[in-house]
C-alpha positions as a LaTeX table, in Angstrom:
\begin{tabular}{lrrr}
\hline
Residue & $x$ (\AA) & $y$ (\AA) & $z$ (\AA) \\
\hline
Met1 & 94.83 & $-121.23$ & 47.87 \\
Leu2 & 95.87 & $-122.29$ & 51.37 \\
Leu3 & 99.54 & $-122.39$ & 52.30 \\
Thr4 & 101.73 & $-121.86$ & 55.30 \\
Lys5 & 103.43 & $-118.56$ & 55.91 \\
Ala6 & 106.71 & $-120.43$ & 56.52 \\
Ser7 & 106.58 & $-122.11$ & 53.10 \\
Leu8 & 105.98 & $-118.79$ & 51.38 \\
Cys9 & 108.80 & $-117.15$ & 53.38 \\
Gly10 & 111.15 & $-119.98$ & 52.43 \\
Leu11 & 110.26 & $-119.67$ & 48.77 \\
Leu12 & 110.73 & $-115.89$ & 48.85 \\
Leu13 & 114.18 & $-116.39$ & 50.40 \\
Glu14 & 115.08 & $-118.90$ & 47.68 \\
Glu15 & 113.99 & $-116.37$ & 45.06 \\
Gly16 & 116.22 & $-113.68$ & 46.61 \\
Glu17 & 113.28 & $-111.70$ & 48.00 \\
Glu18 & 114.70 & $-111.27$ & 51.51 \\
Asp19 & 112.85 & $-108.01$ & 52.18 \\
Leu20 & 109.48 & $-109.53$ & 51.36 \\
Ala21 & 110.27 & $-112.66$ & 53.37 \\
Val22 & 111.07 & $-110.52$ & 56.42 \\
Leu23 & 107.96 & $-108.39$ & 56.01 \\
Leu24 & 105.80 & $-111.50$ & 55.64 \\
Ala25 & 107.42 & $-113.26$ & 58.62 \\
Arg26 & 106.94 & $-110.20$ & 60.84 \\
Ser27 & 103.40 & $-109.49$ & 59.62 \\
Gly28 & 100.16 & $-110.27$ & 61.40 \\
Ile29 & 99.12 & $-112.55$ & 58.56 \\
Pro30 & 98.04 & $-115.93$ & 59.99 \\
Glu31 & 100.45 & $-118.89$ & 59.87 \\
Leu32 & 97.97 & $-120.70$ & 57.64 \\
Leu33 & 97.16 & $-118.12$ & 55.02 \\
Asp34 & 94.57 & $-118.09$ & 52.29 \\
Thr35 & 95.70 & $-116.16$ & 49.22 \\
Glu36 & 92.16 & $-114.93$ & 48.56 \\
Arg37 & 91.21 & $-114.07$ & 52.14 \\
Asp38 & 94.59 & $-112.48$ & 52.89 \\
Ala39 & 95.07 & $-110.81$ & 49.48 \\
Gln40 & 94.80 & $-107.27$ & 50.91 \\
Ala41 & 97.29 & $-107.95$ & 53.71 \\
Leu42 & 99.70 & $-109.59$ & 51.26 \\
Ala43 & 99.37 & $-106.62$ & 48.90 \\
Thr44 & 100.12 & $-104.27$ & 51.79 \\
Ile45 & 103.55 & $-105.83$ & 52.22 \\
Gly46 & 104.17 & $-105.91$ & 48.47 \\
Leu47 & 102.89 & $-109.32$ & 47.37 \\
Thr48 & 100.18 & $-108.71$ & 44.81 \\
Pro49 & 98.21 & $-111.54$ & 43.20 \\
Glu50 & 100.34 & $-110.98$ & 40.08 \\
Asp51 & 103.48 & $-111.54$ & 42.17 \\
Leu52 & 102.09 & $-114.70$ & 43.75 \\
Ile53 & 100.99 & $-116.46$ & 40.56 \\
Pro54 & 104.51 & $-117.45$ & 39.41 \\
Leu55 & 105.50 & $-118.45$ & 42.97 \\
Leu56 & 102.53 & $-120.61$ & 43.93 \\
Pro57 & 103.07 & $-123.61$ & 41.63 \\
Ala58 & 106.29 & $-124.27$ & 43.55 \\
Ile59 & 104.46 & $-124.53$ & 46.88 \\
Asp60 & 102.77 & $-127.66$ & 48.21 \\
Val61 & 99.12 & $-126.56$ & 48.37 \\
Asp62 & 98.10 & $-128.95$ & 51.14 \\
Pro63 & 99.55 & $-127.60$ & 54.41 \\
Ala64 & 98.73 & $-130.91$ & 56.11 \\
Arg65 & 101.19 & $-132.61$ & 53.76 \\
Ala66 & 103.80 & $-129.88$ & 53.92 \\
Ala67 & 107.31 & $-131.03$ & 54.66 \\
Val68 & 108.53 & $-130.28$ & 58.15 \\
Leu69 & 111.74 & $-128.29$ & 58.26 \\
Ser70 & 114.68 & $-129.81$ & 60.04 \\
Asp71 & 116.01 & $-127.90$ & 63.05 \\
Glu72 & 118.99 & $-126.77$ & 60.93 \\
Glu73 & 116.75 & $-125.51$ & 58.11 \\
Ala74 & 114.46 & $-123.66$ & 60.52 \\
Ala75 & 117.46 & $-122.09$ & 62.26 \\
Ala76 & 118.97 & $-121.01$ & 58.92 \\
Ile77 & 115.71 & $-119.33$ & 57.87 \\
Lys78 & 115.43 & $-117.58$ & 61.25 \\
Arg79 & 119.04 & $-116.34$ & 61.01 \\
Thr80 & 118.53 & $-115.05$ & 57.48 \\
Ile81 & 115.32 & $-113.26$ & 58.41 \\
Ser82 & 116.86 & $-111.85$ & 61.61 \\
His83 & 119.93 & $-110.54$ & 59.77 \\
Arg84 & 117.80 & $-109.04$ & 57.01 \\
Trp85 & 115.43 & $-107.49$ & 59.56 \\
Ala86 & 118.38 & $-105.89$ & 61.36 \\
Ser87 & 119.68 & $-104.53$ & 58.06 \\
Leu88 & 116.28 & $-103.06$ & 57.18 \\
Val89 & 116.02 & $-101.41$ & 60.61 \\
Asp90 & 119.49 & $-99.89$ & 60.09 \\
Val91 & 118.36 & $-98.43$ & 56.76 \\
Trp92 & 115.11 & $-97.13$ & 58.24 \\
Leu93 & 117.04 & $-95.44$ & 61.03 \\
Gly94 & 119.43 & $-93.83$ & 58.57 \\
Gly95 & 122.35 & $-96.17$ & 59.12 \\
Thr96 & 124.40 & $-98.18$ & 56.68 \\
Pro97 & 122.81 & $-101.36$ & 55.30 \\
Gly98 & 124.45 & $-104.41$ & 56.83 \\
Ala99 & 126.00 & $-102.42$ & 59.68 \\
Ala100 & 124.20 & $-104.63$ & 62.19 \\
Gln101 & 126.38 & $-107.70$ & 62.50 \\
Ser102 & 125.58 & $-110.91$ & 64.26 \\
Pro103 & 127.92 & $-111.91$ & 67.13 \\
Gln104 & 129.33 & $-114.67$ & 64.89 \\
Gln105 & 130.49 & $-112.22$ & 62.20 \\
\hline
\end{tabular}
């Protein structure tokens, strides 16, 4: 199945899977991904075919018809991913989760 990486990231965020959304967003997986072609890369970040099956019916399968995010929606996703990425880096470096704060906080 073809879908955009952004749509899958957005769905993962909606499902509370911030870690996976960050890993997917930062991965080398193409922006237009094919679940069969990219199955190994998706599995490497923790998205197995079994994990994708319940998620995929909620995604528009035709990327050409995919809804375009508003500037506000795109900015909100970027902020969420950036904050989560900073938190993961803190944990990886032995710090306290959430210690990295954005300038607005």
